[in-house]
C-alpha positions in Angstrom: 0.7 -5.5 18.6 1.3 -5.8 15.4 0.7 -2.7 12.0 0.0 -2.6 8.7 0.9 0.5 7.3 2.3 1.2 3.3 3.9 4.4 2.1 3.8 4.1 -1.4 5.4 7.4 -3.7 4.8 6.4 -7.2 3.6 7.3 -10.5 0.2 6.5 -11.6 -0.4 3.9 -14.6 -3.8 4.0 -15.7 -7.0 6.8 -14.9 -9.2 5.6 -12.2 -11.5 3.4 -12.9 -14.6 4.7 -10.3 -17.9 2.9 -9.2 -21.1 3.1 -7.3 -21.4 0.2 -4.7 -24.4 0.3 -2.4 -25.2 3.4 -1.5 -23.7 5.1 -3.7 -20.7 4.6 -2.6 -18.0 5.1 -4.4 -14.7 3.1 -5.2 -11.9 4.0 -7.1 -9.2 1.9 -8.2 -6.2 2.3 -10.7 -2.5 1.1 -10.7 0.6 2.9 -9.2 3.8 1.8 -10.1 7.1 3.0 -8.3 10.6 2.1 -9.6 13.9 1.6 -8.0 16.7 3.7 -9.5 19.6 0.5 -11.7 22.7 1.4 -10.6 26.3 -0.2 -10.8 28.2 -2.0 -7.2 31.5 -1.4 -6.2 32.4 -5.1 -7.7 31.7 -3.1 -11.7 28.0 -5.2 -11.8 24.9 -3.4 -12.7 22.1 -3.6 -11.6 19.2 -3.4 -13.8 16.1 -0.7 -13.0 13.2 -1.7 -11.7 9.3 -1.6 -11.8 6.5 -2.7 -9.5 3.2 -2.5 -9.7 0.7 -1.6 -7.2 -3.3 -2.1 -6.9 -4.6 1.0 -5.3 -8.2 1.1 -4.0 -9.9 4.7 -2.9 -13.5 5.0 -1.0 -15.7 7.9 -0.6 -14.1 11.5 -0.6 -10.6 10.2 -2.0 -13.3 7.7 -4.5 -13.9 11.5 -5.4 -11.1 13.1 -5.7 -9.1 9.9 -7.8 -12.1 10.9 -9.7 -11.3 14.7 -10.8 -7.7 15.3 -10.3 -6.2 11.6 -11.2 -5.0 10.0 -14.6 -2.3 8.4 -16.1 0.5 9.8 -14.6 0.1 12.5 -11.7 2.5 11.2 -9.4 1.0 10.7 -5.7 2.1 10.1 -2.5 0.2 7.5 -0.6 -0.4 6.0 2.9 -3.0 2.9 3.4 -3.2 -0.8 4.0 -2.0 -4.0 2.6 -5.8 -6.0 2.0 -5.0 -9.4 -0.1 -9.2 -10.8 -1.0 -10.1 -13.9 -2.7 -12.6 -14.1 -6.0 -13.4 -17.4 -8.4 -14.0 -17.2 -11.9 -16.4 -19.1 -13.8 -14.3 -22.7 -13.5 -14.1 -22.5 -9.9 -10.3 -21.5 -9.8 -9.8 -19.1 -6.5 -8.0 -16.0 -7.4 -6.1 -13.8 -5.5 -5.3 -9.7 -5.7 -3.5 -8.3 -2.6 -4.2 -4.6 -2.7 -3.6 -0.7 -0.9 -7.0 0.9 0.7 -6.2 4.2 0.9 -5.8 6.3 4.2 -4.2 9.4 3.3 -3.0 11.0 -0.5 -1.5 13.5 -2.0 -0.8 14.9 -5.8 2.7 15.8 -6.0 2.6 16.2 -10.1 0.7 16.6 -12.7 0.7 13.8 -16.1 2.8 16.1 -18.7 0.4 16.8 -20.6 -1.2 20.1 -22.7 -5.0 19.4 -21.5 -7.0 17.3 -19.6 -10.4 15.7 -20.7 -11.8 18.2 -17.5 -9.5 21.3 -18.4 -9.8 22.3 -21.6 -7.1 24.3 -22.7 -7.7 28.3 -22.7 -7.6 30.2 -25.8 -4.6 32.6 -25.9 -4.7 35.8 -26.1 -3.9 37.9 -29.4 -1.2 39.9 -29.3 0.0 42.6 -32.1 2.0 41.0 -34.9 5.1 43.9 -34.2 5.8 42.4 -31.1 7.7 38.3 -31.6 5.8 35.7 -29.2 7.5 34.4 -26.5 7.7 30.8 -25.4 5.3 30.0 -22.7 7.8 28.9 -20.0 6.5 25.9 -17.1 6.3 26.4 -13.6 7.0 23.7 -11.1 4.0 22.1 -10.1 3.6 22.3 -6.0 2.9 19.6 -3.9 -1.0 19.9 -2.8 -2.7 19.6 0.0 -6.8 18.8 -0.8 -9.5 18.4 2.2 -9.7 14.7 2.8 -11.6 12.7 4.9 -11.5 9.3 6.2 -13.5 6.7 4.3 -15.5 6.2 7.5 
């Protein structure tokens, strides 16, 4: 018996790159950063913060959702499998890359930007000048459960 299961909770490092392969099937790829906090151990030795970068691959419906909603800085929970592939460059040198192929994921937070390219900011309504404008308070982003089908 063996198990190939990866669980990651991290922040997207770059906007997903979405391509369409055989028969128009979408595939999205992007990087995800996971960070272990730094700490001071009992001997007073400081251990620095450590960030790992992961290559993420999503297929089918997952890739479509990634293209619409995932941006650099988005916080994601991902479940998937590790897969290593080999490719040769022009000089016949073999290269290996390890990727996480996503089985399931949840959007946990959105990037902290004023407006994303696909979500324009709605114009603010004018208030009478006699009343001072109240500062807009941002509501915390709640985790979303998206209806996602398996890629097969």
